[in-house]
C-alpha positions as CSV (number, residue, x, y, z in Angstrom):
1,M,40.3,-24.4,-2.6
2,A,43.4,-22.5,-1.4
3,V,44.4,-22.8,2.2
4,T,44.0,-19.4,4.0
5,A,46.5,-17.8,6.4
6,H,43.9,-18.2,9.1
7,Q,43.7,-22.0,8.6
8,V,47.5,-22.2,8.7
9,R,47.6,-20.3,12.0
10,I,45.0,-22.7,13.5
11,F,47.0,-25.7,12.2
12,M,50.3,-24.5,13.6
13,S,48.7,-23.6,17.0
14,A,47.2,-27.1,17.3
15,R,50.6,-28.7,16.4
16,G,52.3,-26.4,19.0
17,A,49.8,-27.7,21.6
18,G,50.9,-31.3,20.9
19,R,48.2,-32.5,18.6
20,S,48.9,-34.9,15.8
21,Q,49.1,-33.8,12.1
22,G,45.7,-35.4,11.4
23,A,44.0,-33.8,14.4
24,A,45.5,-30.4,13.7
25,A,44.6,-30.6,10.0
26,A,41.0,-31.6,10.9
27,K,40.7,-28.6,13.2
28,A,42.0,-26.3,10.6
29,G,39.7,-27.7,8.0
30,F,42.0,-29.3,5.4
31,S,43.5,-32.7,4.8
32,E,46.4,-34.3,6.6
33,R,48.4,-34.3,3.4
34,T,48.0,-30.5,3.2
35,G,49.0,-30.3,6.8
36,R,52.3,-32.2,6.1
37,R,53.0,-29.8,3.2
38,V,52.3,-26.7,5.4
39,E,54.5,-28.1,8.2
40,Q,57.4,-28.8,5.7
41,R,57.3,-25.2,4.6
42,G,57.6,-24.0,8.2
43,G,54.0,-22.8,8.5
44,G,53.9,-21.0,5.1
45,N,51.4,-22.1,2.5
46,R,52.9,-20.2,-0.5
47,P,54.5,-22.5,-3.0
48,E,58.0,-21.9,-4.1
49,P,58.3,-19.9,-7.3
50,R,59.0,-22.1,-10.3
51,S,61.4,-21.3,-13.1
52,W,60.1,-23.7,-15.7
53,R,57.2,-23.6,-18.1
54,T,54.3,-26.0,-17.7
55,R,53.7,-26.1,-21.5
56,E,55.5,-25.2,-24.7
57,D,55.7,-21.4,-25.5
58,P,53.6,-21.0,-28.7
59,F,55.4,-17.7,-29.6
60,A,59.0,-18.9,-28.8
61,E,60.1,-18.6,-32.5
62,V,58.7,-15.2,-33.2
63,W,58.7,-13.2,-30.0
64,E,62.3,-12.1,-29.7
65,A,62.9,-12.2,-33.5
66,E,59.9,-10.3,-34.7
67,L,57.2,-9.3,-32.2
68,E,59.4,-7.6,-29.6
69,P,61.2,-5.5,-32.2
70,M,57.9,-4.4,-33.6
71,L,56.7,-3.4,-30.1
72,S,59.9,-1.5,-29.4
73,A,59.5,0.5,-32.7
74,T,55.7,1.0,-32.2
75,P,54.7,0.5,-28.5
76,A,51.0,1.3,-29.3
77,L,50.5,-2.0,-31.2
78,Q,47.9,-4.2,-29.6
79,A,48.1,-7.9,-29.1
80,I,45.1,-8.5,-31.4
81,T,47.0,-6.6,-34.2
82,L,50.1,-8.7,-33.7
83,L,48.1,-12.0,-33.7
84,E,46.2,-11.1,-36.9
85,W,49.6,-10.2,-38.5
86,L,50.9,-13.7,-37.6
87,Q,47.7,-15.3,-38.8
88,E,48.0,-13.8,-42.2
89,R,51.3,-15.8,-42.6
90,E,50.4,-19.0,-40.7
91,P,46.7,-19.2,-39.8
92,E,46.8,-22.8,-38.6
93,R,49.7,-22.3,-36.3
94,Y,48.3,-19.2,-34.5
95,P,44.6,-19.7,-33.7
96,D,42.4,-17.2,-31.9
97,A,42.7,-19.2,-28.7
98,L,46.2,-17.8,-28.3
99,L,45.0,-14.2,-28.0
100,R,44.9,-14.2,-24.2
101,T,48.4,-15.7,-24.0
102,L,49.8,-13.0,-26.3
103,Q,47.9,-10.2,-24.4
104,R,49.6,-11.3,-21.2
105,R,53.0,-11.4,-22.9
106,V,52.5,-7.9,-24.4
107,K,51.3,-6.5,-21.0
108,T,54.4,-7.9,-19.3
109,W,56.7,-6.4,-22.0
110,R,55.1,-3.0,-21.6
111,T,55.5,-3.2,-17.8
112,L,59.2,-4.1,-18.1
113,H,60.3,-2.3,-21.2
114,G,57.5,-0.1,-22.5
115,P,57.3,3.7,-22.4
116,D,56.5,5.6,-19.2
117,R,52.8,6.2,-18.5
118,E,51.3,9.6,-17.7
119,V,51.7,10.6,-14.1
120,M,48.7,12.2,-12.4
121,F,49.6,14.8,-9.7
122,R,46.9,15.1,-7.2
123,Q,46.3,18.7,-6.2
124,R,45.7,20.2,-2.8
125,H,42.8,22.7,-3.0
126,E,42.8,25.9,-1.0
127,P,39.5,27.4,0.4
128,G,38.1,30.2,-1.7
129,Q,40.6,29.6,-4.5
130,R,38.8,27.8,-7.4
131,G,35.3,27.5,-8.8
132,L,34.6,25.3,-11.9
133,S,31.9,25.3,-14.6
134,D,30.9,22.7,-17.1
135,F,27.9,21.4,-18.9
136,T,26.5,17.9,-18.7
137,Q,23.6,15.9,-19.9
138,L,21.4,13.3,-18.2
139,T,21.6,9.9,-19.8
140,G,19.3,6.9,-19.4
141,V,16.3,9.1,-18.4
142,T,13.9,11.3,-20.4
143,I,12.6,14.4,-18.6
144,T,9.2,15.5,-19.8
145,V,7.2,18.7,-19.3
146,G,3.5,18.3,-19.7
147,G,4.2,14.9,-21.4
148,T,6.6,16.4,-24.0
149,P,10.3,15.4,-23.8
150,L,12.4,18.3,-22.7
151,V,15.6,18.7,-24.8
152,H,18.1,20.3,-22.4
153,R,21.4,20.0,-20.6
154,L,22.6,21.1,-17.2
155,Y,25.0,23.8,-16.3
156,H,27.0,22.6,-13.3
157,F,29.1,24.9,-11.0
158,R,31.2,23.6,-8.1
159,L,33.8,24.9,-5.6
160,A,36.8,22.7,-5.6
161,Y,37.5,22.9,-1.9
162,S,34.2,22.5,-0.2
163,G,32.1,20.9,-2.9
164,W,29.4,23.6,-2.9
165,C,27.5,23.1,-6.1
166,D,24.6,24.4,-8.2
167,A,22.8,23.2,-11.4
168,M,20.6,25.1,-13.8
169,V,18.5,23.9,-16.7
170,V,19.9,25.0,-20.1
171,R,17.5,24.8,-23.1
172,G,20.1,25.4,-25.8
173,G,23.8,24.5,-26.2
174,E,27.0,25.6,-24.5
175,S,26.4,29.3,-25.3
176,F,27.8,32.3,-23.6
177,P,24.4,33.4,-22.3
178,A,23.9,30.0,-20.7
179,L,27.4,30.1,-19.1
180,A,27.0,33.6,-17.9
181,A,23.5,33.1,-16.5
182,G,24.4,29.9,-14.8
183,L,27.6,31.3,-13.3
184,Q,25.9,34.5,-12.0
185,R,23.0,32.5,-10.6
186,A,25.4,30.2,-8.7
187,L,27.6,33.0,-7.3
188,T,24.5,34.9,-6.2
189,R,23.2,31.8,-4.3
190,L,26.7,31.2,-2.9
191,G,27.0,34.7,-1.7
192,G,30.6,35.1,-2.7
193,V,33.2,34.8,-5.4
194,P,36.2,32.5,-5.7
195,K,39.5,33.9,-6.9
196,E,39.7,31.6,-10.0
197,H,37.1,30.3,-12.4
198,R,38.1,27.2,-14.3
199,T,36.4,25.7,-17.4
200,D,37.3,23.1,-20.0
201,S,37.5,24.2,-23.6
202,L,33.9,25.3,-23.6
203,S,32.7,26.6,-27.0
204,A,30.9,29.3,-24.9
205,A,34.1,30.7,-23.5
206,F,36.7,29.6,-26.1
207,K,35.0,29.1,-29.4
208,N,37.3,27.5,-32.0
209,L,35.9,29.1,-35.1
210,T,37.2,32.1,-37.0
211,A,39.8,34.3,-35.3
212,V,37.3,37.2,-35.0
213,E,34.6,35.1,-33.4
214,Q,37.1,33.5,-31.0
215,E,38.5,36.9,-30.0
216,D,35.1,38.4,-29.5
217,L,33.8,35.5,-27.4
218,T,37.0,35.1,-25.4
219,A,36.9,38.9,-24.7
220,R,33.3,38.6,-23.4
221,Y,34.1,35.7,-21.1
222,A,37.2,37.5,-19.8
223,A,35.0,40.6,-19.2
224,L,32.6,38.5,-17.2
225,C,35.4,37.1,-15.0
226,V,36.9,40.6,-14.5
227,H,33.5,41.9,-13.4
228,Y,33.5,39.3,-10.7
229,G,37.1,39.7,-9.8
230,M,38.0,36.1,-10.9
231,V,41.0,34.9,-12.9
232,A,39.8,33.0,-15.9
233,S,41.6,29.7,-16.6
234,R,41.0,26.5,-18.6
235,N,42.4,23.1,-18.8
236,T,44.4,21.7,-21.8
237,P,42.0,20.6,-24.6
238,G,41.5,16.9,-24.5
239,R,42.7,16.6,-20.9
240,A,39.5,16.2,-18.9
241,H,41.4,15.0,-15.8
242,E,42.7,18.6,-15.4
243,N,39.1,19.6,-14.7
244,G,38.6,16.5,-12.5
245,S,37.1,18.5,-9.6
246,I,33.9,18.8,-11.7
247,E,34.1,16.0,-14.3
248,S,34.0,13.3,-11.6
249,P,31.2,15.1,-9.6
250,H,29.1,15.1,-12.8
251,G,28.5,11.4,-12.2
252,H,27.7,11.9,-8.6
253,L,25.2,14.7,-9.4
254,K,23.4,12.7,-12.1
255,R,23.2,9.6,-9.8
256,R,21.6,11.7,-7.1
257,I,19.1,13.2,-9.7
258,M,18.2,9.7,-10.9
259,Q,17.7,8.5,-7.3
260,A,15.5,11.5,-6.5
261,L,13.4,10.9,-9.7
262,L,12.9,7.3,-8.5
263,L,11.7,8.5,-5.1
264,R,9.5,11.0,-6.8
265,G,8.0,8.3,-9.0
266,S,7.8,10.4,-12.2
267,C,10.0,12.2,-14.6
268,D,7.2,14.5,-15.8
269,F,6.9,18.1,-14.6
270,D,4.2,20.7,-15.2
271,T,6.7,23.4,-16.2
272,V,10.4,23.9,-16.7
273,A,10.3,26.0,-13.5
274,D,9.0,23.1,-11.5
275,Y,11.9,20.9,-12.9
276,Q,14.4,23.6,-11.8
277,V,12.8,23.6,-8.3
278,F,13.3,19.8,-8.2
279,L,17.0,20.3,-9.1
280,D,17.4,23.0,-6.5
281,Q,16.1,20.5,-3.8
282,V,18.7,17.9,-5.0
283,M,21.4,20.6,-4.8
284,A,20.3,21.6,-1.3
285,T,20.7,17.9,-0.2
286,I,24.2,17.7,-1.5
287,R,25.2,21.0,0.2
288,R,23.8,19.9,3.5
289,R,26.2,17.0,3.5
290,N,29.2,19.4,2.9
291,R,28.0,22.2,5.2
292,T,31.0,22.1,7.5
293,R,33.5,22.7,4.7
294,I,31.2,25.1,2.9
295,E,30.9,27.3,6.0
296,A,34.7,27.2,6.4
297,E,35.2,28.3,2.8
298,R,32.7,31.1,2.8
299,S,35.0,33.4,4.8
300,Y,37.6,33.1,2.1
301,L,35.3,34.1,-0.8
302,Q,35.4,37.6,-2.3
303,P,32.3,39.8,-2.1
304,L,29.8,39.9,-4.9
305,P,29.9,43.0,-7.2
306,A,27.1,45.6,-6.7
307,T,25.5,44.9,-10.1
308,P,25.2,41.8,-12.3
309,A,27.2,41.4,-15.5
310,V,25.9,41.2,-19.0
311,D,24.7,37.6,-19.6
312,Y,23.1,37.9,-23.0
313,D,23.9,38.3,-26.7
314,R,23.1,41.6,-28.4
315,L,21.5,41.5,-31.9
316,T,19.7,44.0,-34.1
317,V,16.9,42.7,-36.4
318,R,14.2,44.3,-38.6
319,V,10.6,43.2,-38.4
320,S,9.4,42.0,-41.8
321,T,6.1,42.8,-43.5
322,S,4.8,39.4,-42.2
323,S,5.1,40.8,-38.7
324,T,8.0,38.3,-38.0
325,L,11.7,38.5,-37.2
326,Q,14.5,36.0,-37.6
327,V,16.8,35.1,-34.7
328,R,19.3,32.2,-34.9
329,R,17.3,30.1,-37.5
330,V,14.0,30.7,-35.6
331,T,11.0,32.8,-36.9
332,Y,9.1,34.8,-34.2
333,T,6.0,36.8,-34.6
334,V,5.6,40.2,-33.0
335,P,2.8,42.8,-32.8
336,A,2.0,44.3,-36.2
337,R,2.7,47.8,-35.0
338,L,6.4,46.9,-35.1
339,I,6.5,46.1,-38.8
340,G,9.4,47.8,-40.5
341,E,11.2,48.8,-37.2
342,R,14.7,47.8,-36.2
343,L,14.7,46.2,-32.8
344,G,17.5,45.5,-30.4
345,V,17.4,41.9,-29.1
346,H,18.9,40.8,-25.8
347,L,19.2,37.0,-26.4
348,F,19.2,35.0,-23.2
349,D,19.2,31.2,-23.0
350,D,15.5,31.0,-22.2
351,R,14.0,34.2,-23.7
352,L,14.4,37.2,-26.0
353,E,13.9,40.8,-24.7
354,L,13.1,43.2,-27.6
355,Y,13.9,46.9,-27.4
356,H,13.0,49.9,-29.5
357,G,15.8,52.2,-28.7
358,A,16.1,52.0,-25.0
359,T,12.4,51.1,-24.4
360,A,11.5,47.5,-23.7
361,V,8.6,46.5,-26.0
362,L,8.3,42.7,-25.7
363,T,9.6,39.5,-24.1
364,L,9.4,36.2,-26.1
365,T,10.1,32.6,-25.0
366,R,13.2,31.4,-26.8
367,V,12.8,28.4,-29.1
368,Y,15.5,26.1,-30.5
369,P,15.5,24.0,-33.6
370,T,15.6,20.3,-32.9
371,S,18.3,18.0,-34.1
372,T,16.1,17.0,-37.1
373,Q,15.1,20.6,-38.0
374,H,17.1,23.2,-39.8
375,R,14.6,26.0,-38.8
376,A,11.9,26.5,-36.2
377,R,9.0,28.9,-35.6
378,C,7.5,30.5,-32.5
379,I,4.1,31.9,-33.6
380,D,1.6,33.7,-31.4
381,Y,-1.7,34.2,-33.2
382,R,-2.6,37.2,-31.1
383,H,0.2,39.2,-32.8
384,V,-1.5,38.9,-36.3
385,I,-5.1,38.0,-35.6
386,E,-6.4,41.6,-36.2
387,W,-5.1,41.7,-39.7
388,L,-5.9,38.0,-40.4
389,A,-9.5,38.8,-39.5
390,R,-9.5,41.4,-42.3
391,K,-8.0,38.8,-44.7
392,P,-9.4,35.4,-43.5
393,M,-8.7,33.6,-46.8
394,A,-5.0,34.2,-46.1
395,L,-5.2,31.4,-43.6
396,Q,-5.7,28.9,-46.5
397,G,-2.1,29.0,-47.8
398,L,-0.4,30.7,-44.8
399,Q,3.2,29.5,-44.6
400,F,3.2,29.2,-40.8
401,R,-0.5,28.1,-40.5
402,D,0.4,24.8,-38.8
403,D,2.3,26.8,-36.1
404,L,-0.5,29.3,-35.7
405,W,-2.8,27.1,-33.7
406,P,-2.6,27.8,-29.9
407,S,-3.2,24.2,-29.0
408,E,-3.8,20.7,-30.5
409,D,-7.5,21.2,-30.0
410,Y,-7.5,24.1,-32.6
411,R,-5.5,21.9,-35.0
412,Q,-8.1,19.2,-34.8
413,L,-10.9,21.8,-35.2
414,W,-9.3,23.1,-38.4
415,H,-9.1,19.6,-39.9
416,Q,-12.7,19.0,-39.1
417,L,-13.8,22.3,-40.6
418,T,-11.9,21.7,-43.9
419,R,-13.5,18.3,-44.2
420,H,-17.1,19.6,-43.8
421,H,-17.0,23.2,-45.1
422,P,-15.8,25.0,-48.3
423,P,-12.4,26.7,-47.9
424,R,-13.9,30.2,-47.6
425,Q,-16.3,29.3,-44.9
426,A,-13.8,27.2,-43.0
427,C,-11.2,30.1,-43.0
428,K,-13.8,32.7,-42.0
429,L,-15.1,30.5,-39.1
430,M,-11.7,29.6,-37.8
431,V,-10.3,33.1,-38.0
432,G,-13.4,34.5,-36.3
433,A,-13.1,31.9,-33.5
434,L,-9.4,32.8,-33.0
435,K,-10.2,36.5,-32.9
436,L,-13.0,35.8,-30.4
437,A,-10.6,33.8,-28.2
438,A,-8.0,36.6,-28.3
439,D,-10.5,39.4,-27.6
440,Q,-12.3,37.6,-24.8
441,D,-9.4,35.6,-23.4
442,C,-11.4,32.3,-23.7
443,E,-9.0,30.3,-25.7
444,Q,-9.3,27.0,-23.9
445,A,-13.0,27.3,-22.9
446,L,-14.0,28.0,-26.5
447,A,-12.0,25.0,-27.9
448,T,-13.5,22.7,-25.3
449,Y,-17.1,23.8,-26.0
450,W,-16.6,23.6,-29.8
451,Q,-15.1,20.1,-29.6
452,A,-17.9,18.9,-27.4
453,A,-20.6,20.4,-29.7
454,L,-19.0,18.8,-32.8
455,A,-18.8,15.4,-31.0
456,E,-22.6,15.6,-30.3
457,G,-23.3,16.3,-34.0
458,A,-23.9,20.1,-33.7
459,A,-22.2,22.6,-35.9
460,P,-21.9,25.9,-34.1
461,T,-21.7,29.0,-36.3
462,L,-19.5,32.0,-35.6
463,A,-22.6,33.8,-34.3
464,D,-23.3,31.0,-31.9
465,L,-19.8,31.2,-30.5
466,Q,-19.9,35.0,-30.2
467,S,-23.3,34.9,-28.4
468,R,-21.9,32.3,-25.9
469,F,-18.4,33.8,-25.2
470,A,-18.6,37.5,-26.1
471,R,-18.9,39.6,-23.0
472,R,-21.9,41.8,-22.8
473,A,-21.2,45.5,-22.7
474,V,-22.2,47.1,-19.4
475,P,-24.4,50.1,-20.0
476,V,-23.1,53.4,-18.7
477,V,-25.6,55.2,-16.4
478,S,-25.3,58.9,-16.3
479,P,-25.8,60.3,-12.8
480,Q,-28.8,62.6,-12.3
481,V,-27.5,65.9,-11.0
482,A,-30.0,68.7,-10.0
483,Q,-29.0,72.1,-11.2
484,H,-28.9,74.8,-8.5
485,D,-31.2,77.8,-8.7
486,L,-29.2,80.8,-10.1
487,A,-30.7,83.1,-7.5
488,G,-28.7,81.3,-4.9
489,Y,-25.5,82.6,-6.6
490,D,-26.8,86.2,-6.5
491,A,-27.5,85.9,-2.8
492,L,-24.0,84.4,-2.2
493,L,-22.3,87.2,-4.1
494,G,-24.3,89.8,-2.2
495,T,-22.9,88.7,1.2
496,P,-19.8,90.5,2.7
497,H,-17.7,87.5,2.2
498,G,-18.7,87.2,-1.4
């Protein structure tokens, strides 16, 4: 074991006090021989640097003649590549055990003769100057909503000076609506606007597709920044360290979320909104730790504009004869009264707002195809049940039948009906039950009762379901009003006032 500087000081102090080498060495905790060596070096324990090798250099013949010129010409060559090159010529002379020796030799050469390495210039951040946006994903944990895995990412905003931050759940990709919605949410909660907004090469802001698409999306992102009075900037593509004020905090944020999930004891949430509330609590904890710098920076922020900016994509679609419309590879149902109409769509990250002219007609939850799907569907049976009740056999071969069921209970009920009833009877019973559930708003109660009845061996008919769940009409009672005697009107008209 190496002798420490503290042991050397103890030994030399003991020798200075008149103790023998043996006694001083014993007090310092090493041998008398080591004590003599320490004393010969004047109290130092560092050996003299040697100028000779302790063993033969295995690369003596090839280093200066071949390997060094190769590194000079191509500095990116790795030691493993050079060793394999040597092994192709003389495999017995250059075994794999020499790799570490060659790696040290190459590292030393790069330090003394290699090209300059990139210099990182640390920046001084001014209050109120820069805000940064980026998207990130949680790894190593699966967030579930109602037991179903939630495919999502997080939009992350941060002030470079104070570290004020905010995070928002994003269901889709790095889209402009997600960027705009997340940025506006963060600035509203912050209560001010920095002078500059920095991103990396987000596809949402700087889409590297056709020139027309890139120009359109870049213009929309620029308009968003102009609306808030911010200068739009981005780092050089492939240079993540230029966005380091948010790239590094990604890791801190995700670690905090992971720790909060461990304290919570579960990664399952009832709704996406509950998950967002959980994230807001994590953000509040981070902001409390930086509150002094945050309060100092608030006075340097610009005021918020009077109105929010546009944070959605605009589309125009036509409703098909199937009472459906297509938006970004997803089929949505709409009420049948809209068939044939052209609707304006405001496409947000989490919803679609449909307009007929300037009139809002419907809001739909946005759905995204999964990584294994090319297309997806968002089917609401209430939109088509009136016409399906007139054509119940259409259910048999309906293209989106498997997406029509409002819950897994109805899917199981359909499978049971098709096993025990002819197709016509099964379709009529299922469609009638769906119409009853829509009319009486008893979707879950009806399914629960029907499942329990089937489990007990009963087979409720449509009439049985209607008698149990259809609301009774309340009779209208006409009030009994007594007619006045007409003679009273004659008397009234005969008075002076009349």
